[in-house]
N, C-alpha and C positions, 0 to 999 in steps of 0.2 A: 519865387521871393521865399516861400515858406520852407523849401528845401534849404535855402540858403542860411536862413534864421536858425533851423534846427541844427545845421552842422557847426555855427558859431556856438550855438549852446552846449553841444556835446564837448566841444574843445575846452570851453570855459570850465566844465565839471572836472573833466580830466586833468586840467592844471591844478584845481583845487585839490583834488585826492592826492596828485604828486606832492604838493607842498606839505601835506599832512604827515608824510612818511619820515620817521628820524632820520638824521644825520649819518648815524653810526652805521646803520645797516647797510650792507653792500648789496645793491639792486642785482647784482650778477649771481649771488650765493642763493640756493635755496634754502628754505627752512623748513626741516621736517620734525614736526612735534613728537611724533613716535619714537624716534632716534634718539631725542634728547631725554625723554623720559626713561628709555633704557638704559642711557648711560650714567643717568642720576640713580637708579636703582641698583646698577653693579657696582658704583663707587660706594653707595651705603652698605652693600653687603660685605665688599672687601674690608671696610673700616671695622664693621661688627666681627669678622673672623680674625682679624689681627687682634681685637682687644680680647676674644674668648680663649685664644691659645695660651695654655698654661706655660710660664717659664720653667725651664727644666731644673729639677731638684738635684742638689750633689748626691752622689752615691755613698752610701754609709760606709765607713771604714769599718771591716771585720775586726772584731775584738778576740784576740787570741787567749783561749782558756787554759791555764796550766793547772793540771789536778794534782794534788799531793798525793803520793802512794799511801793507800791504806794499810797499815800494820795488821796484820792478821794473828790472831792468838796463836802460840806454839802448842801443837797437839802434845797431849801427854799420853805416853804409851802405857797402857794397862799391863800389869803383869801377867804372862800366860800362867794359867793354873796348872799345877804338875798333877799328872794322872795318879790316881790311887794305886798304890802297891798291893799286888795280889799275891798272897802266899800259896804257892801250890806245892803240895809235898808229894806229888805224883798220883796217877791212878791206882784203882784198888788192884789186888791181886786177880789174876785171870782176866784181865781187861782185854776185850775182843770185840770184833764186829759181828754183830748177831745176823743181821740182813740189811738189804738194801732193797728201794723200790721207788718206783716213778709215781708222781700225783700231780695233775694239773700243769705238766710242764716242768716241774722240779723234780730233783732226785734227793731221795732221805736216806741216810744211813742210821742205823740204830746199833750202839755200843752198849754193851754190859760192862758192869763193874767200872763205872767211871767214877762216881762219887764228888762229883763238883756240885756246888751251887752258886756258880757265876758263869757268865757268857766266856766262851772260849771261841777262838778262830782256829781253821785248819785249811790245809790244802790236800787235796787228792789227785796226785800227779799235777795237771795244770790247772785244776778247778778250785775256785775258794769256796769254802764252806764257812757257815756260822752255826755254832753248837750250844744247845741250851739242856739243862737239867729236864729229865722227863718227870713232869708234876705227878704222874700217877706212880712211878718207880723212881725213888729218889737216887737210886744208884745206877740208873741208866741215862743215857745220854743222846739226844737227837741231833744229828747234823745235817743241815740243809743246803743244797746247792741251787743255785737259781736257773739252771739249766738241765736238761736231760743228758745225762751220762749214760754211755753204753760200753762199758769196760769191765773186765774181770778182775785180774790182778791189778792193784793200784797201790802207790806208796803215799802214805799219810803223813803229814807233819803237823803236829798241833802247837799252836802259839797263844800266849797271854794277851797280845796285842792285836789290834786290827792291822796294823802296819806289817805284820810278820816279822818282826824284829826279835821277839823272845821266844825262842823255840823251848819247848819242854818236853816233847815226846815224839818219837818217831816209829812208825811201824808199817808193815805190808800186809795187806788183808786182801783177800777174794771177795769182791763185791758181787759176783754172779749177774752183773747187769748186761751182759752180751747175750743177744738172742741166738743161741746155739741149739736151740731144740730141733731135733730131727724127726719128722713123722714118717711112719712106714706105710704109705698108701697102698702097698701092694698087698696088705693084710685086709683092706677096707670091706666092709660088710654092712648090711642093713643095721645091725645092732652096735655099731662104732659107737664109742663114747660110753658103753654101759658097763657095769660092773668094773670099774677102773681099779687096779691095784698097782703099786710101784716097789720096786727093789732098790736100794742103794749100796753102793760100795765105795770104799775110801781106802786109798792107797797111799803109800809114801815112795816118794822119787826123790832122790838126792835132798833128803832131810825135810820135803815139804809134802803137804797133805792134799790131795787131788781128790775128786769125787766123779762117780759114774752113777746116773739114775737111768733106770729102765721101767717104763710103764705098761701095763697090758690092759685089755679090756674084753669083752664078748667075743671080738674078732680075733684077737690073740696079740702080737707086738702092735703096741699102739704109738708110742714115742719115745724117745731117750735123749738123754742131756748129759753132757759131761766135759771137764776141763783138763782131761788126761793129757800129759805134755807128749808133743810128737818127737822130741829129742829129749834124752836122759842118759845119765851115766850109770845108774844104780837103781833098781827096785828094791825096797826095804820092807815090803810086806804091807799087810792091812792094818788099819788102824781105826779109831772110833769117828763119830761125826766130826767133820772140819769144816761144814759149810753153813 
């Protein structure tokens, strides 16, 4: 009897609970509270993202800049100064080359009886020279080449300008810069180089003067040097010093 009463009571409670369920809910569909919460969060995030995206701004149109040409001032040419005119009345009488030598890679030519007081320019064969008055001998002139020259007979041309356009004098001189010394070693002895003495002879061949120097020492013949021509037409005798 008690079991029947308990069964009736359970059926009555179950009927009451079913009466409390809302009519809109479909008893066949299951309700998942976690899924509902996720869908709500996803909808909120989508709405916020849509509001935060900035609307595209229009690209600025480039402005073309046209620069007006700048007018430059016209350059004014300065007049070229005219060189000072040098009055040259010629070298003095008996103008000649006295000697030539080397020093510090340069070649020096010393001329007697020049009588200049200004800078001159010259060429010796293919070499350029600059000439100045000798401060210790006002009639002397020293010409310098910037290289070592090893020649004897040379043709000189003297100019008033550095461009070599105004030639005022031409002459040929024997510079004796060629190393043509001959040593006579067959006469060597322990006293070589002692008591040296030299003899010089000057000869005329075809109107030109040539030299022959011979030196002796305690051993005998020491060395000699000459510029005698190998080919000539006429020997015209002996003359005074010409070197």
